C-alpha positions as CSV (number, residue, x, y, z in Angstrom):
1,M,9.2,11.4,-18.6
2,K,9.1,9.8,-15.1
3,S,9.7,6.1,-15.1
4,K,7.1,3.9,-13.4
5,T,7.4,3.6,-9.7
6,Y,6.3,0.6,-7.7
7,W,5.1,0.3,-4.1
8,L,3.8,-2.3,-1.7
9,M,0.9,-1.3,0.6
10,K,-0.1,-3.5,3.5
11,S,-3.7,-3.9,4.7
12,E,-5.2,-6.3,7.2
13,P,-7.9,-8.1,5.2
14,S,-10.2,-7.9,8.3
15,A,-10.1,-4.1,7.9
16,F,-9.8,-3.8,4.1
17,S,-9.0,-6.6,1.7
18,I,-8.4,-6.7,-2.1
19,D,-11.9,-8.1,-2.4
20,D,-13.2,-4.9,-0.6
21,L,-11.3,-2.9,-3.3
22,I,-12.9,-5.0,-6.0
23,R,-16.4,-4.2,-4.5
24,S,-15.7,-0.5,-4.1
25,P,-17.5,1.9,-6.4
26,S,-15.6,1.9,-9.8
27,Q,-13.2,-0.5,-8.0
28,T,-11.5,2.7,-6.6
29,T,-11.0,3.9,-3.0
30,Y,-8.9,6.2,-0.9
31,W,-6.1,4.8,1.3
32,D,-6.4,6.5,4.7
33,G,-5.2,6.0,8.2
34,V,-1.4,6.0,7.6
35,R,0.2,7.4,10.8
36,N,3.9,6.9,10.1
37,Y,5.9,9.8,8.7
38,Q,8.1,7.7,6.5
39,A,5.0,5.8,5.0
40,R,3.3,9.2,4.6
41,N,6.3,10.6,2.8
42,F,6.3,7.6,0.4
43,M,2.6,8.3,-0.3
44,R,3.4,12.0,-1.0
45,S,6.0,10.9,-3.6
46,M,3.5,8.7,-5.5
47,T,2.3,9.8,-8.9
48,V,-0.8,8.8,-11.0
49,G,0.0,5.5,-12.7
50,D,2.3,4.2,-10.1
51,Q,1.7,0.5,-9.5
52,I,1.0,-1.0,-6.1
53,L,1.4,-4.6,-4.8
54,F,-1.6,-5.1,-2.5
55,Y,-0.4,-7.1,0.6
56,H,-2.5,-8.8,3.2
57,S,-0.9,-8.5,6.6
58,N,-1.7,-9.8,10.0
59,V,-3.3,-12.9,8.5
60,D,-2.0,-16.5,8.1
61,P,-0.2,-16.5,5.7
62,P,0.6,-12.9,5.0
63,A,0.9,-12.5,1.2
64,V,0.9,-10.3,-1.9
65,V,-2.6,-10.8,-3.3
66,G,-2.8,-8.5,-6.3
67,I,-2.2,-5.1,-8.0
68,A,-3.7,-1.7,-7.7
69,E,-2.8,1.6,-9.3
70,V,-2.5,5.2,-8.0
71,V,-5.3,7.3,-9.5
72,K,-5.0,10.4,-7.3
73,T,-1.9,11.8,-5.6
74,A,-1.6,12.6,-1.9
75,Y,-4.2,15.0,-0.4
76,P,-5.1,15.6,3.3
77,D,-6.5,12.5,5.1
78,S,-9.9,13.6,6.4
79,T,-9.9,11.1,9.3
80,Q,-7.2,13.1,11.0
81,F,-9.8,15.9,11.7
82,D,-12.7,13.6,12.9
83,K,-12.8,13.3,16.7
84,K,-14.9,10.1,16.3
85,D,-12.4,8.3,14.0
86,K,-9.7,6.0,15.4
87,H,-7.2,7.9,13.2
88,Y,-8.0,11.3,14.7
89,D,-5.0,13.5,15.3
90,P,-5.6,16.5,17.7
91,K,-2.3,18.1,16.4
92,S,-3.6,18.2,12.8
93,T,-5.6,21.1,11.6
94,P,-7.2,21.8,8.2
95,S,-4.8,24.6,7.6
96,Q,-1.8,22.4,8.7
97,P,-2.7,18.8,8.0
98,R,-0.1,16.2,9.1
99,W,-1.4,13.1,7.2
100,D,-2.3,12.3,3.6
101,M,-4.1,9.7,1.7
102,I,-4.0,8.6,-2.0
103,D,-6.7,7.1,-4.2
104,M,-6.1,3.7,-5.8
105,K,-7.9,1.6,-8.3
106,Y,-8.0,-2.2,-8.6
107,V,-6.0,-3.7,-11.4
108,R,-6.0,-7.4,-10.8
109,K,-6.1,-10.1,-8.2
110,F,-3.5,-12.9,-8.4
111,Q,-4.7,-16.4,-9.1
112,R,-3.0,-17.4,-5.9
113,P,-1.4,-15.3,-3.2
114,V,2.4,-15.0,-3.1
115,T,3.2,-15.7,0.5
116,L,5.8,-14.0,2.7
117,D,7.5,-17.4,3.2
118,E,7.8,-17.8,-0.6
119,L,9.2,-14.3,-1.0
120,R,11.8,-15.0,1.7
121,K,13.0,-18.0,-0.2
122,E,13.8,-15.9,-3.3
123,T,17.4,-14.8,-3.4
124,A,16.5,-12.1,-6.0
125,L,14.4,-10.4,-3.3
126,K,16.8,-10.5,-0.5
127,G,17.2,-6.7,-0.5
128,M,13.4,-6.0,-0.6
129,V,12.2,-3.6,2.1
130,L,9.4,-6.0,3.1
131,L,12.0,-8.7,3.9
132,Q,14.3,-6.6,6.1
133,K,14.4,-7.4,9.8
134,G,12.1,-5.1,11.7
135,S,10.4,-3.7,8.6
136,R,6.9,-2.7,9.6
137,L,6.1,0.1,7.2
138,S,2.6,-0.1,5.7
139,V,3.7,1.7,2.6
140,Q,7.1,0.9,1.0
141,P,9.0,1.2,-2.3
142,V,9.6,-1.8,-4.5
143,T,12.2,-1.8,-7.2
144,S,11.3,-2.6,-10.8
145,R,13.4,-5.8,-10.6
146,E,11.5,-6.9,-7.4
147,W,8.2,-6.0,-9.1
148,R,8.9,-8.1,-12.1
149,H,10.2,-11.0,-10.0
150,I,7.0,-11.0,-7.8
151,L,4.8,-10.9,-10.9
152,S,6.7,-13.9,-12.3
153,L,5.9,-15.8,-9.0
154,A,2.2,-14.9,-9.2
């Protein structure tokens, strides 16, 4: 049996916030628009039941705001084929898609956000991908130790 895997996924709240996820039908949505190969590959390795730290980026202050869960594994991102969509990719075809998305379901919102500054102060998190210099990935792995530590802060 596969052990639980943990992830952090970033979203700008002006584009899609945890409150938007809560308001989604059945509190479930697809996660589209990822256009970085490493982030895409992380999404391709996700399995149903994996847990996600929902992170608000490009906001003051950036913070982990809650938890979601993978409910559908990677499948072709439909926005890559839509010429009117900002995520359109002319090199992608339905027979050879380049980009994927997953479906996630809301689990819970933290009573208070755990800010990036707070995370940086935690020596237990010093190796976390999010806290590495130049780390800009919108989808990244989180260790079980980092997961538990962040939940203890929340």
